[in-house]
C-alpha positions as YAML, in Angstrom:
chain: A
units: angstrom
residues:
- id: 1
  name: UNK
  ca: [-39.18, -3.51, -20.96]
- id: 2
  name: UNK
  ca: [-37.86, -0.49, -21.97]
- id: 3
  name: UNK
  ca: [-37.57, 2.30, -19.64]
- id: 4
  name: UNK
  ca: [-37.80, 6.39, -21.00]
- id: 5
  name: UNK
  ca: [-35.26, 8.45, -21.19]
- id: 6
  name: UNK
  ca: [-34.65, 10.41, -18.46]
- id: 7
  name: UNK
  ca: [-31.33, 12.32, -16.91]
- id: 8
  name: UNK
  ca: [-31.34, 10.15, -13.84]
- id: 9
  name: UNK
  ca: [-29.21, 6.74, -12.87]
- id: 10
  name: UNK
  ca: [-30.87, 4.15, -14.16]
- id: 11
  name: UNK
  ca: [-28.15, 2.03, -13.76]
- id: 12
  name: UNK
  ca: [-25.80, 3.49, -15.67]
- id: 13
  name: UNK
  ca: [-22.54, 4.13, -13.76]
- id: 14
  name: UNK
  ca: [-20.67, 5.16, -16.88]
- id: 15
  name: UNK
  ca: [-22.99, 8.50, -16.88]
- id: 16
  name: UNK
  ca: [-22.29, 9.57, -13.28]
- id: 17
  name: UNK
  ca: [-20.17, 12.49, -12.84]
- id: 18
  name: UNK
  ca: [-16.35, 12.10, -11.80]
- id: 19
  name: UNK
  ca: [-13.55, 14.00, -10.63]
- id: 20
  name: UNK
  ca: [-10.12, 13.41, -9.72]
- id: 21
  name: UNK
  ca: [-8.48, 12.99, -6.39]
- id: 22
  name: UNK
  ca: [-6.90, 16.29, -5.11]
- id: 23
  name: UNK
  ca: [-5.03, 13.95, -3.01]
- id: 24
  name: UNK
  ca: [-4.46, 10.61, -5.19]
- id: 25
  name: UNK
  ca: [-4.98, 11.94, -8.12]
- id: 26
  name: UNK
  ca: [-7.34, 8.75, -8.37]
- id: 27
  name: UNK
  ca: [-10.79, 9.46, -10.15]
- id: 28
  name: UNK
  ca: [-13.90, 9.69, -7.61]
- id: 29
  name: UNK
  ca: [-17.47, 8.77, -9.23]
- id: 30
  name: UNK
  ca: [-20.45, 10.66, -7.83]
- id: 31
  name: UNK
  ca: [-22.00, 8.84, -4.86]
- id: 32
  name: UNK
  ca: [-25.03, 9.16, -3.50]
- id: 33
  name: UNK
  ca: [-24.48, 10.86, -0.10]
- id: 34
  name: UNK
  ca: [-22.33, 13.46, -2.10]
- id: 35
  name: UNK
  ca: [-25.45, 15.01, -3.57]
- id: 36
  name: UNK
  ca: [-26.09, 17.76, -1.66]
- id: 37
  name: UNK
  ca: [-22.06, 19.15, -1.89]
- id: 38
  name: UNK
  ca: [-20.14, 17.32, -5.24]
- id: 39
  name: UNK
  ca: [-19.12, 21.04, -5.86]
- id: 40
  name: UNK
  ca: [-16.95, 21.12, -2.22]
- id: 41
  name: UNK
  ca: [-15.70, 17.32, -2.26]
- id: 42
  name: UNK
  ca: [-12.25, 17.17, -3.13]
- id: 43
  name: UNK
  ca: [-10.60, 14.12, -1.59]
- id: 44
  name: UNK
  ca: [-11.89, 10.31, -2.53]
- id: 45
  name: UNK
  ca: [-10.96, 8.91, 1.43]
- id: 46
  name: UNK
  ca: [-10.85, 10.29, 5.19]
- id: 47
  name: UNK
  ca: [-6.86, 9.64, 4.63]
- id: 48
  name: UNK
  ca: [-7.19, 11.63, 1.47]
- id: 49
  name: UNK
  ca: [-8.20, 14.48, 2.95]
- id: 50
  name: UNK
  ca: [-5.74, 14.22, 6.02]
- id: 51
  name: UNK
  ca: [-2.63, 13.80, 3.92]
- id: 52
  name: UNK
  ca: [-4.07, 17.18, 1.83]
- id: 53
  name: UNK
  ca: [-3.28, 17.99, -1.74]
- id: 54
  name: UNK
  ca: [-0.39, 17.84, -3.31]
- id: 55
  name: UNK
  ca: [1.09, 14.36, -1.23]
- id: 56
  name: UNK
  ca: [-0.07, 11.93, -3.45]
...
């Protein structure tokens, strides 16, 4: 069964946006809970947020 093409997730994690963590530099992949504020997300984990940028 073929699914219609669209802009939705459809299980393809490679198609999700990603960006590096400001503290550790590891790539963060988009998460549903970050959907409303993806532009403001800077850190991958709470520990990185506490550490801050430039300390990775």
